Structure formats: structure tokens, C-alpha cells
C-alpha positions in Angstrom: 204.6 52.3 -37.3 203.5 54.7 -34.7 205.3 57.9 -34.0 206.9 56.6 -30.8 208.3 53.5 -32.5 209.8 55.7 -35.3 211.4 58.0 -32.7 212.8 55.0 -30.7 214.1 53.4 -33.9 215.7 56.7 -34.9 217.4 57.1 -31.5 218.8 53.6 -31.7 220.2 54.2 -35.2 221.8 57.5 -34.0 223.3 55.9 -30.9 224.6 52.8 -32.9 226.1 55.1 -35.6 227.8 57.2 -32.9 229.2 54.1 -31.2 230.5 52.7 -34.5 232.1 56.0 -35.4 233.9 56.2 -32.0 235.0 52.6 -32.2 236.4 53.2 -35.8 238.2 56.3 -34.7 239.8 54.5 -31.7 240.9 51.6 -34.0 242.4 54.2 -36.4 244.3 56.0 -33.6 245.7 52.7 -32.2 246.6 51.6 -35.7 248.5 54.8 -36.4 250.3 54.6 -33.1 251.3 51.0 -33.8 252.6 51.7 -37.4 254.5 54.9 -36.3 257.1 52.9 -34.3 260.0 51.5 -36.3 260.3 47.8 -36.8 263.6 46.0 -36.2 264.2 42.5 -37.3 267.3 40.6 -36.2 267.6 37.2 -37.9 270.4 34.9 -36.9 270.8 31.3 -38.2 273.2 29.1 -36.4 273.6 26.6 -33.6 273.0 27.7 -30.0 275.7 26.8 -27.5 273.1 26.6 -24.7 270.1 24.3 -24.8 267.2 25.1 -22.6 265.2 22.1 -21.5 261.5 22.4 -21.0 260.0 22.3 -17.5 259.3 18.8 -16.2 256.6 17.9 -13.8 256.4 14.5 -12.1 253.0 13.6 -10.7 252.4 10.9 -8.1 249.7 9.8 -5.8 249.2 12.6 -3.2 248.8 10.2 -0.3 252.4 9.0 -0.8 253.8 12.5 -0.8 252.2 13.8 2.4 253.7 12.8 5.8 250.4 12.8 7.7 252.2 12.0 11.0 254.2 15.2 10.8 251.1 17.3 9.9 249.1 15.8 12.8 251.9 16.4 15.2 251.9 20.1 14.3 248.1 20.5 13.9 246.2 17.7 15.7 242.8 19.0 14.6 243.7 18.0 11.0 243.5 14.3 11.9 239.8 14.3 10.9 240.6 15.7 7.5 243.2 13.0 6.7 241.6 10.1 8.5 239.1 9.2 5.9 241.3 9.7 2.8 244.9 8.9 3.8 246.5 6.1 5.8 247.4 7.3 9.3 249.3 5.1 11.8 249.3 6.6 15.3 252.4 5.8 17.3 
């Protein structure tokens, strides 16, 4: 290996070692901070008086849920947007 390649390799090793040391120190600091706080566990076994139901979503065909007539009355320039995709009956 030439002298330049050896110097570059040495610089990469030094920088990598420095980064690993800093990362390890940061992990140590955060770990100590996490462990220093007290832990409280509250365990209760029993029946709940309230039952929370999960959210429910009902999906349907979008063309049946949009009142195109009302939208076109408010914004007539949107007729071209809906004309090709949704049924529009002009009164």
C-alpha cells in the first residue's frame, strides 16, 4: 500500500472509532436516564363496567354518496370533473 492509502485508511479508522465511541456514550447516557426513573405497576384483574367498541367504517361506492347536482349548483366549473365518472342529470 502506498503512503496515501495508509493515511486515508488510518483517518477512516480514527473517524469510525470516534463515531462509535460517541454513539456508545449517547446510548449509555439515555439508558442511565431511563433506568433512573421509578417504575410503577398497577395490576387490576376484574370486569370492566364500560365496554369500548372499536371504530367502525362503512365503505360504499363513492358515486352514490356524492350529490353531484348540489356540487354543480355551487361550483358549475366542476361539471367537467364529474361528467365522465359520475352520473349527472341536468334539470
